[in-house]
N, C-alpha and C positions, 0 to 999 in steps of 0.2 A: 317550572323553575321557581323557587320561592323569591320573594322580593329581597333585593340586596345580595342574592347569591352571584358568585363570580359567572362570568359567560362561559359557555361550553362551546370550544372551538370545533369546527367541523373539518379543519384539515391540521396536520402537524407533519414534523420531521421525525423519523425514527432515530433514538439516541442509543438503544440498547436492545438486544433480543436475548431472553432468557426462556429457553423452550418455548411455550406457548403464550408467554406473557412479554409485552414490550414496555419500554419507558419511551415517552414521546415528549418532543418539544414543540409547544405552540409557538406562533409567531410572536406573541407577547403573553408572557406570564411563565409561571414555573413549570417545571417538568411533571408529568404525571403518568400513571400506569394504564395500559390498555390491553384488553384481551384481543385475540384475533379471531374472526369469523371462521367456523369450522370449514367452510367450502375453500379457503385459502391454504388449508393443511393438506399434507400429503396422506397417503392411505394409511400410514402409521400414526396419523394425528401429530406428525412434526411439521416444523416450519420449513425446514431445509433451506431452499434459497428463495422461498415465496417472499419474506419480508426480512430485509437486513437493514443495518445501520446506514442512514442516509437516505433512506427511502422517504417519498413524500406519500403521505397516506390520508384517506378520507375516513372520518370518524362518524359513527352513529353513538347515540347515548341511550342506554337502558336503565332507567332509574339514575343511579348516581355512578354506573359504570360506563367507561368508554369502550368501544368496540371498533377495532379497524375493520371497515367494511371492503376497501379496495386499496390497490398500490398503484400510483401514477406510473407511466412508462418511464424507464430510467435513462437518462442522457449517457450513461457510461456505468461501468461495474469494473471492479478490480477483483479478480479470482485467484485461487490457488488450487492445487490438487489437494483433496483431503487426505489425511492420514488413513492408513489402512491398505489393505491388499488389493482392493478394488479401486480402479481409477474412476473417482467421482469428483465433480466440480463442488468447490466450497467458494460461494461469493462472499468476500471479506466486507466490502462496503460498496456503495453506489453513490452516484452523482457527485462525483469528486472533481477538484480543479488541479490537485497535484499529489503526487506521492513523494514522501520524504524518507529516504532510506538512512536509518541511523547504524553506524558502525563504530567500533573503537579501534583505535591504533594499537592499543596494549590492553591485556587483561580484560578480555580476551584479545588475542591478536587479530588484526584485520583479515577478513574473509573475502577474498575478491568472488569467489564462487557464490556465496549467499547474496552479496550485493548485485552481481551481474544477472542473477536470477530474477530478483525483483526488479531491477530496471529493465530487463526483457519483458517481464510480465506487463510492466506499465506501458512499453511500447505497444505491445499486443493489444492493450485496451485503449491505446490511442491517448494516453495520459502523460503530461509533463511530469518530469521527476528531478529531484536534487539529492545531493549526497551530503550528510553530515558526518564529518569525523569527530568522535567525541574522544575525551580523556587525552587530549594533547599533551597535558602535563606529565604523562608517563611515557611518552615517545621522544626519540632522539630530535634535536632540532633539524627542521627541513623535511622530515619525512612526511608530515601533512601535506606539504607544498608538492612534494613528488607524486604522492597519490592522487591528490585532486588535480593535478595537471593532466594526468592520464584520462581522467574523466571529463575535463574541461575540452579536451580534443575531440571527444565524442560529443560535445555539446550539452553536458549536464553540469549545471551550476553547483557550486560546492561550498561548504562552510567548515572552518576549523573551530572547534568549540572545546571548552573545559567547562561543563555545566557546574562542577564543584566550585570554580573560582568566578563563574559567571562571565567568562571570555567568549566572545563570539555570539552571544545570545541575542543582542539588539538588532544585529544584522539578520539573523534567522527570524526574528519575530516580525521585521519588515518585510522578509520574503514571503511569510505566510499571511500577513494581512491581506483581507479580501479574497482569500482563497480557501477553500474546504481543503484541508490538508490531511492525508492519511499518513501516520506515522508508523513505520515498521522497522523493527530491529532484531538483531540476534540476541539471544538471552546473555545478559550480563554487560551489554554495551553502555548501560547508563541511560537508556531512554526516559525512565520515569524520572531520574534527577534532572534530565534535560527539560521535560516538560514542567517540572516544578520550578525551574529557573525561568523558564519562558512564560509560565502563568503563575505568579505567586498565588498560594491558596487553591492550588489544583485539587488538593485531597479534599477541601470542604466542598468544592465545586464536584467533584466525582461522586461524593456521597450523596450530594443532592440529586444528581442525575440517576443514582443507583439505590434508591431508598430501601429496597428489600435485602441486599447484601453488603451494604457499606457497613464496616466494622470498625471505623475510626482510622483506617489507614488505606491508602490508594494501592490495592494490589490488582492488576489487571487480570481477568479471567475470561474477558470476551471484548470484542470491540466496543468502544464508548465514545460517543460523539460529546464533545465539550464546547460550550459557547461562553467563553469567559469575557465577552465585550472586546471594544477596541477593534471590531472587525475581524476577529479570530474565529475560526471553526476548526478545531482539532479533533481528529480521530485517533484515539489511542488503542493500541493493539497489544495482545500478549507478547512477552519475548518468546522468539521461536527459536527452537533447535534446528531447524532446517526449513527450506522453502522449496516446494516442488511446483514446477510450472504446469499451466493448465492450458490446453488448446495449441501448444508449441511442441513440435517434435524435431528430430534431428536433422530432417531434411529442410525445414524452414526456419532453424534456429538463426541462421545468418541474417534473416531479415529483423531479428529481434535486437541485433547489434546495429544501432542507427548509422554510426560512422562507416559501416561496411557497404551500405546500400550504393553508394555512387561507383564503387568499384565492381559491384557484381554484374555479371553479363560481360566484363572486359577481359575475362580469362581467355587463354588460347583455346582451352578445350570447354565444351558446353557443360560436361559433367565433372568440372573440376572440383576435387575435395578440398583445396586450399591446404594441402598438407606437403607434398613434394613435387607436385606436377610442374613442368616447365611453363613459363608464361603466366603464371598465376598472379592476377593483379592485385589480389588481397595481400599476398607475401611481399610483393614489390611495394606495396603502400607501408607495410610494416617496416621494410628496410629503409624507406625514405622518411620514416617518422610520422607519416600521415595518420597511421594507427599505432596506438600504443602496444608495445610487446605485451604487456600483462593482461591487456584486453583480448588479444589474439590468442594467447595461452589459455586465457580463461574459456574463451570460446571452444577450443579444440577439447579441453577437458569436459566441459559441460556437454557438448554434442555426443561425446563417448558414453558419459553417464546416462543421457536420454535415450540412447540406442538400446540401453540395457533395461530401461524401464517399461513396464506394462502400460498402455496408455489408451484411452477411449479414442474411437475413431473421430477424427477432425480433419476438414478440408485441408488438403495441402496448400501451403501458402497462406494459411489464414491469418498469418501475422501481417501479411503485407497490407491487409485492410486497414490496419492501424498507422500506416504512414502518414505523417501530417508534415507541414511546412514548420521548420525550426527556426 
């Protein structure tokens, strides 16, 4: 290393993955590019899930080039089922503190199926989650409170925001401070506008972390870790048309609905399907208001959809390992 040259860090955090090239964030200093050692790649020389955003990696230096030598064990990972006919896992990001689901109340309308899938996947990964309802200015008065109440009964904190007007932003910023937060939303819900309100100058920051593909505007095409300061670590993801669960099947979906758990095993019949059986503790909880009707209806619909989907073999009851004190 020449005199006066900046230090070369030997560890960093992955901020973005583009094929065989990564952008990494050192603990101190600006982001830079790093290639990946070939032994970490798959047979087709693709990274797959070997290196993902949020990974802590060890670096080697070859002349002026940084090379990722190893990936530290992950404390957690948030996955989805990859698009395509074959059931394959796609790890979205690793080493998270919470998942933030962004939905709109209107334009597009609220989609409980999408939200509940993401929340279920977070439960499966053992990750806390919260719900953000954006575009409150387009919804009737009181609608946000009604939706958020259903999720509050399940234990999920909620935020009503209007990113365009800056409403509800400070409370969300406080909830993300000190937590590496993965933001996920359906296409069109205003997630990029929300992040821009949350972090002024996010477009410039995104371009700095994405030197190869930054074109003067923030268009998310892959997960991107941003460190804007003030204790924030935000992972932005592309707007999604759908979200497919990974490692959760129709038989263990009930475990992914955290508010169901205390009633499971209390039904009259051990093989209760929670549809029309007498003595169903789950349906009785819905009737009492202990479980929101919209969450129960979402569960039944999602379970039916999962029964029709091809899926990779996963241990029955795998979601139960994600149980945690709330």
